[in-house]
C-alpha positions in Angstrom: 3.9 -16.5 -9.2 2.1 -16.5 -12.6 -1.1 -18.0 -11.1 -1.1 -15.5 -8.3 -0.7 -12.6 -10.8 -3.7 -13.9 -12.8 -5.8 -14.1 -9.7 -4.7 -10.5 -8.8 -5.7 -9.3 -12.2 -9.1 -11.0 -12.0 -9.8 -9.5 -8.5 -8.6 -6.1 -9.8 -11.1 -6.2 -12.7 -13.9 -7.1 -10.3 -13.0 -4.3 -8.0 -13.0 -1.8 -10.9 -16.6 -2.8 -11.7 -17.6 -2.3 -8.0 -15.8 1.1 -7.9 -17.5 2.2 -11.1 -21.0 1.5 -9.6 -20.0 2.9 -6.2 -18.7 6.2 -7.5 -21.6 6.6 -9.9 -23.9 6.4 -6.8 -21.7 8.9 -5.0 -22.0 11.3 -7.9 -25.8 11.1 -7.7 -25.7 11.7 -3.9 -23.4 14.7 -4.3 -25.6 16.4 -6.9 -28.7 15.7 -4.8 -27.1 17.1 -1.6 -26.0 20.3 -3.4 -29.5 20.8 -4.9 -31.1 20.2 -1.5 -29.0 22.9 0.1 -29.7 25.2 -2.9 -26.1 26.1 -3.5 -25.5 28.6 -6.3 -23.7 27.4 -9.5 -20.4 28.8 -8.5 -16.8 27.6 -7.9 -18.1 25.3 -5.1 -20.6 23.6 -7.5 -18.1 23.1 -10.3 -15.4 21.8 -8.0 -17.6 19.5 -6.1 -19.0 18.2 -9.3 -15.5 17.2 -10.6 -14.4 15.5 -7.4 -16.2 12.2 -8.0 -14.5 11.7 -11.3 -11.1 12.4 -9.8 -11.7 10.3 -6.8 -12.8 7.4 -9.1 -9.6 7.6 -11.1 -7.4 7.7 -7.9 -9.4 4.8 -6.5 -8.6 2.7 -9.5 -4.9 3.5 -9.1 -5.0 2.8 -5.4 -6.8 -0.6 -6.0 -4.0 -1.7 -8.3 -1.4 -0.6 -5.8 -3.2 -2.5 -3.0 -3.1 -5.8 -4.8 0.6 -5.3 -5.7 1.3 -4.7 -2.0 -0.7 -7.8 -1.0 1.3 -9.9 -3.4 4.6 -8.6 -1.9 3.3 -9.2 1.7 2.4 -12.8 0.8 5.9 -13.4 -0.6 7.5 -12.0 2.6 5.2 -14.2 4.7 6.3 -17.3 2.7 9.9 -16.3 3.2 9.4 -16.0 6.9 7.8 -19.5 7.0 10.9 -20.8 5.1 13.2 -19.3 7.7 11.3 -20.9 10.6 11.9 -24.3 8.9 15.6 -23.6 8.4 16.9 -25.4 11.6 15.2 -28.7 10.6 15.5 -28.5 6.8 19.2 -27.6 6.6 20.1 -31.0 8.1 18.1 -33.0 5.5 18.4 -30.6 2.5 21.8 -28.9 2.1 20.4 -26.8 -0.8 17.6 -25.4 1.4 19.9 -22.4 2.3 20.2 -21.7 -1.4 16.5 -21.6 -1.8 16.1 -19.1 1.0 18.8 -16.9 -0.6 16.9 -16.9 -3.9 13.6 -16.2 -2.2 15.1 -13.4 -0.2 16.6 -11.8 -3.3 13.3 -12.1 -5.0 11.5 -10.3 -2.1 14.0 -7.4 -2.2 13.7 -7.3 -6.0 9.9 -7.2 -5.9 9.9 -4.5 -3.2 12.2 -2.3 -5.3 10.0 -3.1 -8.4 6.9 -2.1 -6.4 8.6 1.2 -5.5 9.4 1.8 -9.1 5.8 1.2 -10.1 4.1 3.3 -7.5 6.7 6.1 -7.0 4.9 8.5 -9.3 1.4 7.2 -8.7 1.6 7.4 -4.9 2.9 11.0 -5.2 0.0 11.9 -7.4 -2.4 10.3 -5.0 -1.0 12.2 -2.0 -1.3 15.5 -3.9 -4.9 14.7 -4.7 -5.6 13.8 -1.1 -4.0 17.0 0.1 -6.0 19.0 -2.4 -9.2 17.3 -1.5 -8.7 17.9 2.2 -7.7 21.5 1.7 -10.8 22.2 -0.4 -13.0 20.3 2.1 -11.8 22.4 5.0 -12.1 25.6 3.0 -15.7 24.8 2.1 -16.4 23.9 5.8 -15.2 27.4 6.9 -17.5 29.0 4.3 -20.5 26.7 4.4 -20.5 25.2 7.9 -23.9 23.5 7.5 -23.1 21.8 4.2 -23.0 18.0 4.6 -21.2 17.6 1.3 -18.2 19.4 2.7 -17.7 17.0 5.5 -18.2 14.1 3.1 -15.4 15.5 0.9 -13.1 15.6 3.9 -14.0 12.0 4.8 -13.4 10.7 1.3 -10.0 12.5 1.1 -9.0 10.9 4.4 -10.2 7.4 3.5 -8.4 7.3 0.2 -5.0 7.6 1.9 -5.7 5.1 4.6 -5.5 1.7 2.9 -2.1 2.2 1.2 -0.7 3.6 4.5 -1.8 0.4 6.3 -0.3 -1.8 3.7 2.9 0.2 3.8 3.0 -0.4 7.6 2.4 -4.1 7.1 5.3 -4.4 4.6 7.6 -2.6 7.1 6.6 -4.8 10.0 6.9 -8.0 7.9 10.4 -7.1 6.7 11.5 -6.2 10.3 10.3 -9.7 11.4 12.6 -11.3 8.9 15.7 -10.3 10.8 14.2 -11.4 14.1 13.4 -14.8 12.6 17.0 -15.0 11.3 18.3 -14.5 14.9 16.3 -17.6 16.0 18.2 -19.9 13.7 21.0 -22.1 14.9 23.6 -20.4 12.7 26.5 -21.6 14.9 25.7 -25.2 13.8 26.2 -24.3 10.1 29.3 -24.9 8.1 31.9 -22.0 7.8 30.7 -21.4 4.2 27.0 -21.3 5.2 27.9 -19.0 8.1 29.4 -16.4 5.8 26.3 -16.6 3.6 24.2 -16.3 6.7 25.9 -13.1 7.7 25.4 -11.6 4.2 21.7 -12.4 4.3 21.4 -11.1 7.8 22.9 -7.8 6.7 20.4 -7.6 3.9 17.5 -8.4 6.3 18.5 -5.7 8.7 18.0 -3.0 6.1 14.8 -1.0 6.1 12.5 -1.9 3.3 9.1 -0.4 2.5 7.2 1.5 -0.1 8.0 5.2 -0.6 6.3 8.1 -2.3 8.6 9.8 -4.9 11.4 7.5 -3.4 11.7 9.9 -0.5 8.8 9.7 1.9 7.9 6.4 3.6 4.3 5.3 3.2 3.2 3.9 6.6 0.4 4.4 9.2 2.5 6.8 11.2 2.7 9.2 8.3 -1.1 9.1 7.9 -1.6 9.8 11.6 1.0 12.6 11.6 -0.7 14.3 8.6 -4.1 14.0 10.3 
């Protein structure tokens, strides 16, 4: 887990450098487009000029969230692989069931920890996306020929897509855990292990996922519904 965290931090730092260069180029393109269309230095100019900086900040936050989600997805996948080996391993390794319990508890703990970390950040991100889309559509109604306005709408929509896709992946992966549990030969287990199996099965049947402000599920359906 420590090594994977180190790799995640390294990749995150590399992504920050790429985002810094990318959004600097976006800032230059935005200013160029506004000058080409000869927009007056009004509210539109000032607002559009500030959007790249805000988008850059939110992208850094989103990049951190994405790598945290990827780490949780990897851990769920490993747990699922363990469950597939349960029927064979339980005969040779009596403590294998205990390992699965520990890994399952670790997955649940990490999902809850992920929700604690991103509860406020994801809420702030969705507020920013909503504001960006609202401003973009407002500018489109006023300046229908402005290319920058459509670019603002596109950026606002794209910022919310990755985290929604990852939220959908986490939801699907956790649902697959209960399906994998049903495929085990639980009736061949001892009475003690059967009781433990029922407890874990009850935990696996719960809905797990990432939520914004601990209320709204972050998944692909929410993104499509908002769109």
